N, C-alpha and C positions, 0 to 999 in steps of 0.2 A: 392792238389797243382795245380795251373793253369799251363797249357802249355804256352810257350812263345807266340804263336798266340792268345790264349785266353786272356793272360795278355795284349797284344797289343790292342785287341778288347775292353777290359775293360777301358784301358787308353784313347783311342780315344773317346769312348762313354761318359765317365765321363768328359772329357775336352770339348767336344762339338764343337771343332774348330780344325783347322789344328795345327799340332805339328811339331816342327823341329825334323828331324831324329836323330840328335845328342842327343837331350834331351831324346827322346824315348829310344835310345840305352843305355844311362846312367841309366834311370829309370829301364829298364829291365835287367841291368847289363850284357849286351852282346856287342860284337864288332859291328861296323857299317857294316862289311861284313856279320856277322851272321844275322843282322837285315834284310838284303835283302831277306834271306831265310824265315824269320819269316813273312815278309810282303807277300811274295808269298804264303805261307801256309794259312794265313788269307784270302787273296784274293780268293783262291780256295774254302775255306770253306764258303765264303759268296755268292758264285754263286747261283742264284735262290732264294736268301733270301730277296730281296727287298732293301738290303743295299749293297753298293759297296765301295771299297777303292779307293780314289783318291790320286795319288802320283806325286809329282814333284821331281826335283833333291834334294831339300832341306827339303821338308815337306811331311807329310802324313795326310790324313783326312778321316773320315767316312762320306758318303753321301748316300742319297737314290739313288737307281739305276734308270737308265733311264726308265726301264720297269715299275717302280712304279709311274712315273710322272703323269699319269692320276688320280690315286686315291689321290695322294698328292695334286694335283691341286684342286681337289674337297674339300679337307680339308681346304686348304688355302682360297679358295673362300668363303666357308661357314663361316669361322672365320672373314674374312674381310668385309663381307656384313652385319653382325650383328652390332647393335649399340654398343658403348663401354660398356655401363652398368655402374651401380653405383660404383661397386668395382674398375673398371679401371679408372673411372673419379676421384675417391678419391685418388687412387694411383698416377695418373698424377698430381693432385693438391699438394700432399705431396712432390713429387719430384720437382715440379716447385717452390713452395713456400720455400722449404728448399735450393733452388739453388743446388740441387743434394742430393741424399740419397742412402744408401745401402738398400738391401731388409729387413734386420733386423730392420733398422730405420723406414721403411715404415710399417712393421708389428707392431712395437711398437705403432706408432701413430694410426693405424687403429684398432689394437686389434685382427687382424686375419692374417692368412697366405696370402701373396700377390703374391705368385709365379705365379699363373695363370694370374693375372692382369698385372704383369710386362711382362710376355711372350707376351700377347696380344699387349701391347704398343710397345714392341720391334718389333714384326712382322709388325705392322703398321707404323713403322719408327717414332713414336712419342717420344720415349726415346732411348738413347744409353748408353751402359755400358762401363766403363773403369776401369782399375785396381785402387783400392783405394790407395792413397798415404800413408795413415796411417797404412794400413794393406793389404799387397799384396795378401792375400788369399781371399779377397772379392771384389766385383764389386760395384762401385759407379755409379748410374744412373743419367743422366741429360736429360733435355728436348732438343729436336732437334728444328731446325728452322722450320721444318714441323709442330711441335706441336704449336709453337708460332704463326705461320700463321693460324693454325686451330682455335686457341683461339682468334686470332685477335689482338695480341700485337706484338711490335717490339723486345722487350727484357723482360726478367723475371722481372726486376724492374718496368715495366709498368703494372704488374698484379694489380688488385684492392686490396687496403689495404696491399700491399706487405710488406712495412716497419713495419707497425703496427703488422701484423701477425707474422713476423719473430722475432720481439722483444718479443712478447707474448710467442712464442714457446721456445725461448732461456731462458726466465724466468722459464717456466715450467720444462724444462730439467735441469736447474741449481738447482731448488728446489728438483726435484726427486733425483738428484745426492747427495744433502746434506742429504736427508732422508735416502737414501741407506747407506751413510757413517755412519750416526748416528746408524742405525740398526746394521751394522757390528760391530761397536765399543761396542755396548751394549751386543752383543752375545759373545764377546771375553772374 
């Protein structure tokens, strides 16, 4: 069984962003007063690890430590100086032409795992993620104004053949849904 500091570490790592302290206390099933001690214990265990805890009055987050900035900067620079590559360009196209897509939708269209491509696009500021309205557990990605400027269009609707490709994609998705429904009813 995890200790409370280890459980906090896992939560913050899995979330990948700042978390409200109230939410963390609720998830760990401890009081907000006890959370302060858990945060202090995790902070102590992270010393000299390359990761540090950043804490405000309301939130807590894992970040790379200031001492790791040199090596992290090298990583970011090497990632940002490379061309996007075919996979990232395909991913950007799927997100742009669908006027937003989840990772699983991008994976379905491309036929491969798109996590690395989405990460690259996020790091370069070409896509942004927001909570999906239909399912709060997943992220829906959309292109940024930076991406549109990079492509050379003012809005997503100005993409070449945007309306035609969206209609074609919608027809394929509807056909796949019908085929799946028929398959399910045949197996029952």
